[in-house]
C-alpha positions as a Python dict, from the first residue, in 0.01 Angstrom:
ca = {
    (1, 'M'): (0, 0, 0),
    (2, 'T'): (313, 110, 182),
    (3, 'E'): (550, -164, 293),
    (4, 'V'): (828, -113, 545),
    (5, 'T'): (1150, -312, 507),
    (6, 'Y'): (1415, -338, 774),
    (7, 'Y'): (1730, -402, 568),
    (8, 'V'): (2022, -443, 806),
    (9, 'A'): (2351, -618, 872),
    (10, 'A'): (2384, -801, 1204),
    (11, 'T'): (2635, -1027, 1373),
    (12, 'L'): (2573, -1393, 1447),
    (13, 'D'): (2476, -1288, 1799),
    (14, 'D'): (2221, -1032, 1669),
    (15, 'F'): (2402, -701, 1718),
    (16, 'I'): (2397, -421, 1460),
    (17, 'A'): (2682, -227, 1620),
    (18, 'G'): (2931, -258, 1903),
    (19, 'P'): (2859, -128, 2256),
    (20, 'S'): (2959, 227, 2159),
    (21, 'G'): (2813, 212, 1809),
    (22, 'E'): (3128, 66, 1649),
    (23, 'L'): (3093, -67, 1296),
    (24, 'D'): (3455, -168, 1238),
    (25, 'W'): (3356, -537, 1238),
    (26, 'L'): (3175, -470, 908),
    (27, 'H'): (3475, -325, 722),
    (28, 'P'): (3634, -656, 608),
    (29, 'F'): (3301, -756, 452),
    (30, 'E'): (3248, -423, 275),
    (31, 'Q'): (3569, -483, 81),
    (32, 'A'): (3447, -820, -47),
    (33, 'G'): (3338, -679, -385),
    (34, 'T'): (2964, -716, -335),
    (35, 'D'): (2689, -497, -196),
    (36, 'Y'): (2479, -797, -83),
    (37, 'G'): (2181, -681, -290),
    (38, 'L'): (2170, -323, -160),
    (39, 'A'): (2173, -152, -502),
    (40, 'D'): (1884, -365, -630),
    (41, 'F'): (1691, -300, -310),
    (42, 'M'): (1755, 76, -323),
    (43, 'A'): (1619, 93, -677),
    (44, 'G'): (1272, 25, -535),
    (45, 'V'): (1292, 245, -224),
    (46, 'D'): (1067, 552, -220),
    (47, 'A'): (1161, 687, 124),
    (48, 'L'): (1365, 612, 437),
    (49, 'V'): (1321, 630, 811),
    (50, 'M'): (1591, 616, 1076),
    (51, 'G'): (1677, 719, 1428),
    (52, 'R'): (1905, 1007, 1523),
    (53, 'T'): (2211, 788, 1585),
    (54, 'T'): (2174, 612, 1250),
    (55, 'Y'): (2140, 954, 1086),
    (56, 'A'): (2466, 1065, 1250),
    (57, 'V'): (2645, 758, 1114),
    (58, 'A'): (2504, 807, 761),
    (59, 'H'): (2584, 1180, 770),
    (60, 'S'): (2942, 1104, 877),
    (61, 'F'): (3008, 936, 540),
    (62, 'G'): (3035, 1279, 378),
    (63, 'D'): (2780, 1329, 101),
    (64, 'W'): (2430, 1222, 202),
    (65, 'P'): (2422, 862, 74),
    (66, 'Y'): (2049, 852, -3),
    (67, 'G'): (2025, 1125, -264),
    (68, 'E'): (1701, 1320, -278),
    (69, 'R'): (1477, 1045, -146),
    (70, 'P'): (1262, 1175, 139),
    (71, 'A'): (1397, 1059, 475),
    (72, 'W'): (1250, 1085, 823),
    (73, 'V'): (1482, 1109, 1122),
    (74, 'L'): (1294, 1032, 1439),
    (75, 'S'): (1427, 1214, 1742),
    (76, 'H'): (1301, 1404, 2043),
    (77, 'Q'): (1608, 1626, 2018),
    (78, 'D'): (1614, 1941, 1806),
    (79, 'A'): (1731, 1915, 1447),
    (80, 'P'): (2082, 2035, 1367),
    (81, 'T'): (2088, 2410, 1304),
    (82, 'D'): (2426, 2425, 1133),
    (83, 'G'): (2280, 2388, 782),
    (84, 'S'): (2401, 2029, 749),
    (85, 'L'): (2056, 1871, 736),
    (86, 'P'): (1983, 1768, 376),
    (87, 'P'): (1670, 1936, 234),
    (88, 'S'): (1497, 1600, 180),
    (89, 'V'): (1522, 1509, 553),
    (90, 'F'): (1228, 1557, 789),
    (91, 'W'): (1331, 1570, 1156),
    (92, 'G'): (1113, 1520, 1461),
    (93, 'A'): (920, 1284, 1682),
    (94, 'A'): (638, 1070, 1544),
    (95, 'Q'): (470, 739, 1610),
    (96, 'P'): (518, 457, 1356),
    (97, 'H'): (145, 441, 1272),
    (98, 'E'): (139, 817, 1202),
    (99, 'L'): (432, 785, 965),
    (100, 'V'): (287, 492, 775),
    (101, 'A'): (-36, 690, 728),
    (102, 'Q'): (167, 982, 588),
    (103, 'W'): (357, 751, 354),
    (104, 'M'): (35, 592, 233),
    (105, 'D'): (-107, 939, 161),
    (106, 'R'): (206, 1007, -47),
    (107, 'D'): (168, 675, -234),
    (108, 'F'): (506, 541, -118),
    (109, 'R'): (527, 171, -192),
    (110, 'Q'): (857, 86, -23),
    (111, 'V'): (1008, 254, 283),
    (112, 'W'): (1348, 146, 409),
    (113, 'L'): (1370, 129, 786),
    (114, 'V'): (1745, 194, 800),
    (115, 'G'): (1774, 159, 1177),
    (116, 'G'): (1862, 163, 1453),
    (117, 'G'): (1749, -125, 1658),
    (118, 'Q'): (1530, 76, 1898),
    (119, 'L'): (1335, 225, 1610),
    (120, 'A'): (1310, -113, 1438),
    (121, 'G'): (1173, -258, 1762),
    (122, 'Q'): (905, 13, 1777),
    (123, 'F'): (794, -64, 1423),
    (124, 'L'): (803, -439, 1491),
    (125, 'R'): (593, -414, 1809),
    (126, 'A'): (343, -199, 1616),
    (127, 'G'): (317, -474, 1351),
    (128, 'L'): (453, -239, 1084),
    (129, 'V'): (763, -424, 958),
    (130, 'D'): (655, -605, 643),
    (131, 'H'): (995, -736, 532),
    (132, 'L'): (1322, -817, 704),
    (133, 'M'): (1625, -824, 479),
    (134, 'L'): (1904, -947, 703),
    (135, 'A'): (2270, -977, 613),
    (136, 'T'): (2416, -1203, 881),
    (137, 'I'): (2787, -1133, 917),
    (138, 'P'): (3002, -1421, 1050),
    (139, 'V'): (3124, -1227, 1354),
    (140, 'T'): (3025, -1236, 1721),
    (141, 'L'): (3061, -927, 1938),
    (142, 'G'): (2934, -1050, 2275),
    (143, 'S'): (2764, -717, 2341),
    (144, 'G'): (2644, -416, 2150),
    (145, 'L'): (2333, -258, 2003),
    (146, 'P'): (2068, -530, 1951),
    (147, 'L'): (1900, -592, 1617),
    (148, 'W'): (1555, -504, 1758),
    (149, 'G'): (1661, -277, 2044),
    (150, 'V'): (1589, -357, 2405),
    (151, 'P'): (1357, -660, 2419),
    (152, 'Q'): (1001, -573, 2515),
    (153, 'K'): (685, -775, 2535),
    (154, 'M'): (502, -812, 2205),
    (155, 'A'): (264, -1046, 2027),
    (156, 'P'): (425, -1323, 1821),
    (157, 'Q'): (464, -1254, 1451),
    (158, 'H'): (519, -1515, 1184),
    (159, 'W'): (757, -1478, 892),
    (160, 'T'): (822, -1672, 575),
    (161, 'L'): (1155, -1696, 398),
    (162, 'Q'): (1135, -1537, 51),
    (163, 'A'): (1497, -1571, -60),
    (164, 'H'): (1846, -1634, 72),
    (165, 'Q'): (2201, -1630, -56),
    (166, 'A'): (2525, -1752, 98),
    (167, 'Y'): (2847, -1577, -1),
    (168, 'P'): (3196, -1732, -4),
    (169, 'N'): (3307, -1496, 276),
    (170, 'G'): (3046, -1642, 511),
    (171, 'V'): (2784, -1367, 482),
    (172, 'L'): (2429, -1500, 458),
    (173, 'T'): (2153, -1275, 328),
    (174, 'Q'): (1793, -1364, 400),
    (175, 'H'): (1470, -1195, 295),
    (176, 'F'): (1171, -1263, 518),
    (177, 'K'): (813, -1146, 467),
    (178, 'R'): (574, -1111, 757),
    (179, 'V'): (273, -1342, 738),
    (180, 'R'): (-41, -1134, 788),
    (181, 'S'): (-240, -1417, 947),
    (182, 'A'): (-102, -1689, 1171),
    (183, 'P'): (-30, -2014, 987),
    (184, 'S'): (-267, -2297, 1066),
    (185, 'C'): (-135, -2598, 1255),
    (186, 'G'): (-276, -2906, 1093),
}
């Protein structure tokens, strides 16, 4: 079975980036000497999925940070034609259910939903986010790109806390798993 995990850092007021995509608020916490569990998580990741803007941010780091793992970049815009697209990256438009079916056919167990918030919201509304691994950063921005994109109507989903860790610098990591059936009341 393929499971999709949204592993993301967000501010206390639930933004994953500033209004223009700024990530400078994260820099002081990147220098803290810990990766907040990212390396352990990545060891179990078979593939990745992200939106075009998240791809642009990841690509701006220089070398493609995800190695040869297959990655899907979801965009209605054409793929770059300058030869910069890594060979393991698939580019195009697709619906979340279609992708999960492809990943199941390829026997992927763990897919990292890297972001952004709009894409995460699509997967959430489709009931396809199995895990949320959230690093809450002790910063408020007041505005920016929301954790789940623009709020839209959806059915309630229930989550259970699997693990958490508080760091001396104020970062709190939490791992939630979606409950497949609603908990009983009584």
